[in-house]
BALOBA-1460 file (C-alpha; in Angstrom, 3 decimals):
// residues 111
<rec num="1" residu="m" x="-28.210" y="-11.465" z="-20.567"/>
<rec num="2" residu="l" x="-31.275" y="-13.476" z="-19.127"/>
<rec num="3" residu="n" x="-31.117" y="-16.834" z="-17.990"/>
<rec num="4" residu="s" x="-34.132" y="-18.490" z="-19.722"/>
<rec num="5" residu="a" x="-34.825" y="-21.011" z="-17.076"/>
<rec num="6" residu="e" x="-35.526" y="-18.358" z="-14.233"/>
<rec num="7" residu="n" x="-35.965" y="-15.252" z="-16.362"/>
<rec num="8" residu="v" x="-33.532" y="-13.468" z="-14.263"/>
<rec num="9" residu="p" x="-30.134" y="-12.040" z="-15.142"/>
<rec num="10" residu="a" x="-27.419" y="-14.398" z="-15.247"/>
<rec num="11" residu="t" x="-24.180" y="-13.837" z="-13.288"/>
<rec num="12" residu="s" x="-20.869" y="-14.441" z="-14.352"/>
<rec num="13" residu="a" x="-18.176" y="-16.187" z="-12.427"/>
<rec num="14" residu="d" x="-16.596" y="-13.115" z="-11.163"/>
<rec num="15" residu="d" x="-19.821" y="-11.838" z="-9.832"/>
<rec num="16" residu="k" x="-20.276" y="-15.243" z="-7.822"/>
<rec num="17" residu="a" x="-16.754" y="-15.084" z="-6.560"/>
<rec num="18" residu="s" x="-17.367" y="-11.346" z="-5.132"/>
<rec num="19" residu="a" x="-20.688" y="-12.488" z="-3.438"/>
<rec num="20" residu="e" x="-18.919" y="-15.541" z="-1.941"/>
<rec num="21" residu="a" x="-15.853" y="-13.486" z="-0.640"/>
<rec num="22" residu="a" x="-18.519" y="-11.148" z="0.928"/>
<rec num="23" residu="v" x="-20.051" y="-13.767" z="3.056"/>
<rec num="24" residu="d" x="-17.549" y="-16.545" z="3.519"/>
<rec num="25" residu="p" x="-15.098" y="-16.053" z="6.226"/>
<rec num="26" residu="a" x="-12.853" y="-18.443" z="4.913"/>
<rec num="27" residu="v" x="-12.368" y="-16.606" z="1.498"/>
<rec num="28" residu="a" x="-12.080" y="-13.422" z="3.374"/>
<rec num="29" residu="a" x="-9.395" y="-14.633" z="5.768"/>
<rec num="30" residu="m" x="-7.415" y="-15.985" z="2.579"/>
<rec num="31" residu="r" x="-7.731" y="-12.499" z="0.960"/>
<rec num="32" residu="r" x="-6.443" y="-11.096" z="4.000"/>
<rec num="33" residu="q" x="-3.331" y="-13.243" z="4.184"/>
<rec num="34" residu="l" x="-2.592" y="-12.789" z="0.582"/>
<rec num="35" residu="i" x="-2.733" y="-8.883" z="1.207"/>
<rec num="36" residu="a" x="-0.727" y="-9.239" z="4.642"/>
<rec num="37" residu="e" x="2.017" y="-11.193" z="2.341"/>
<rec num="38" residu="t" x="2.126" y="-8.912" z="-0.491"/>
<rec num="39" residu="i" x="2.593" y="-5.976" z="1.924"/>
<rec num="40" residu="e" x="5.249" y="-7.995" z="3.723"/>
<rec num="41" residu="s" x="7.072" y="-8.498" z="0.380"/>
<rec num="42" residu="i" x="7.257" y="-4.582" z="-0.392"/>
<rec num="43" residu="r" x="8.403" y="-3.402" z="3.380"/>
<rec num="44" residu="p" x="12.031" y="-4.460" z="2.832"/>
<rec num="45" residu="n" x="12.249" y="-1.742" z="-0.202"/>
<rec num="46" residu="l" x="10.612" y="0.771" z="1.976"/>
<rec num="47" residu="k" x="12.775" y="-0.003" z="4.822"/>
<rec num="48" residu="r" x="16.014" y="0.421" z="2.895"/>
<rec num="49" residu="d" x="14.775" y="4.120" z="2.334"/>
<rec num="50" residu="g" x="14.265" y="4.812" z="6.212"/>
<rec num="51" residu="g" x="10.406" y="4.212" z="5.773"/>
<rec num="52" residu="d" x="7.867" y="1.236" z="6.276"/>
<rec num="53" residu="c" x="4.015" y="0.416" z="5.594"/>
<rec num="54" residu="e" x="2.189" y="-1.685" z="8.149"/>
<rec num="55" residu="l" x="-1.034" y="-3.316" z="7.466"/>
<rec num="56" residu="v" x="-3.722" y="-2.415" z="10.063"/>
<rec num="57" residu="d" x="-6.985" y="-3.689" z="8.609"/>
<rec num="58" residu="v" x="-8.912" y="-4.950" z="5.818"/>
<rec num="59" residu="q" x="-12.525" y="-4.177" z="5.327"/>
<rec num="60" residu="g" x="-13.816" y="-5.261" z="2.193"/>
<rec num="61" residu="d" x="-11.743" y="-3.942" z="-0.929"/>
<rec num="62" residu="k" x="-10.346" y="-1.296" z="1.667"/>
<rec num="63" residu="v" x="-6.932" y="-1.851" z="2.887"/>
<rec num="64" residu="f" x="-5.945" y="0.486" z="6.006"/>
<rec num="65" residu="v" x="-2.129" y="0.830" z="6.230"/>
<rec num="66" residu="k" x="0.140" y="2.842" z="8.600"/>
<rec num="67" residu="m" x="2.899" y="4.427" z="7.055"/>
<rec num="68" residu="t" x="5.986" y="5.185" z="9.441"/>
<rec num="69" residu="g" x="9.496" y="6.330" z="9.389"/>
<rec num="70" residu="a" x="10.668" y="8.509" z="6.391"/>
<rec num="71" residu="c" x="7.318" y="7.599" z="4.322"/>
<rec num="72" residu="v" x="5.338" y="9.790" z="7.097"/>
<rec num="73" residu="q" x="6.435" y="13.167" z="5.924"/>
<rec num="74" residu="c" x="7.904" y="12.200" z="2.428"/>
<rec num="75" residu="q" x="6.386" y="14.168" z="-0.545"/>
<rec num="76" residu="l" x="6.323" y="10.831" z="-2.426"/>
<rec num="77" residu="s" x="4.247" y="9.078" z="0.059"/>
<rec num="78" residu="s" x="1.268" y="9.249" z="-2.341"/>
<rec num="79" residu="m" x="3.422" y="7.442" z="-5.028"/>
<rec num="80" residu="t" x="4.287" y="4.907" z="-2.646"/>
<rec num="81" residu="l" x="0.504" y="4.205" z="-1.857"/>
<rec num="82" residu="n" x="-0.077" y="3.938" z="-5.331"/>
<rec num="83" residu="g" x="2.561" y="1.419" z="-5.764"/>
<rec num="84" residu="v" x="1.250" y="-0.707" z="-3.013"/>
<rec num="85" residu="q" x="-2.071" y="-0.484" z="-4.053"/>
<rec num="86" residu="s" x="-1.013" y="-1.701" z="-7.722"/>
<rec num="87" residu="r" x="0.849" y="-4.657" z="-6.169"/>
<rec num="88" residu="l" x="-2.363" y="-5.440" z="-4.186"/>
<rec num="89" residu="v" x="-4.603" y="-5.449" z="-7.169"/>
<rec num="90" residu="e" x="-2.124" y="-7.489" z="-9.271"/>
<rec num="91" residu="a" x="-1.889" y="-10.300" z="-6.252"/>
<rec num="92" residu="t" x="-5.627" y="-10.589" z="-5.580"/>
<rec num="93" residu="g" x="-6.979" y="-9.603" z="-9.044"/>
<rec num="94" residu="r" x="-9.645" y="-7.244" z="-7.733"/>
<rec num="95" residu="m" x="-9.784" y="-3.520" z="-7.390"/>
<rec num="96" residu="i" x="-8.106" y="-2.543" z="-3.845"/>
<rec num="97" residu="r" x="-8.313" y="1.047" z="-2.210"/>
<rec num="98" residu="v" x="-5.395" y="1.558" z="-0.004"/>
<rec num="99" residu="i" x="-6.056" y="3.961" z="2.768"/>
<rec num="100" residu="p" x="-3.183" y="5.590" z="4.943"/>
<rec num="101" residu="v" x="-4.111" y="5.808" z="8.631"/>
<rec num="102" residu="s" x="-2.107" y="7.624" z="11.335"/>
<rec num="103" residu="s" x="-1.309" y="6.309" z="15.018"/>
<rec num="104" residu="a" x="-3.907" y="8.885" z="16.505"/>
<rec num="105" residu="s" x="-6.770" y="7.336" z="14.141"/>
<rec num="106" residu="i" x="-5.999" y="3.735" z="15.152"/>
<rec num="107" residu="g" x="-5.346" y="4.414" z="18.821"/>
<rec num="108" residu="v" x="-1.665" y="3.315" z="18.697"/>
<rec num="109" residu="g" x="0.450" y="5.609" z="21.001"/>
<rec num="110" residu="r" x="-2.433" y="6.935" z="23.158"/>
<rec num="111" residu="v" x="-1.850" y="7.123" z="26.742"/>
């Protein structure tokens, strides 16, 4: 659909919100906080099974997490990550990609 006044494509409210989030540090900080709170709400369930998931970084729609404990070598860890991703998508209303990182890749545990 074209905006007849300017003869340019009209943008939806979602497009504008996405553009604002990309440039507004306050919006990005609020989204990071929401992501952190959502992950914190999931952690007790993982800890009951001997595992854990820690937020490492948020870069746009990519959320980097570190799986620890029983989650590290669990054959169901990909299902756990999918569950975390689903909760984040639900909480933020945006497509989120959850990416697991190892201690070596984030510099933790290096001497």
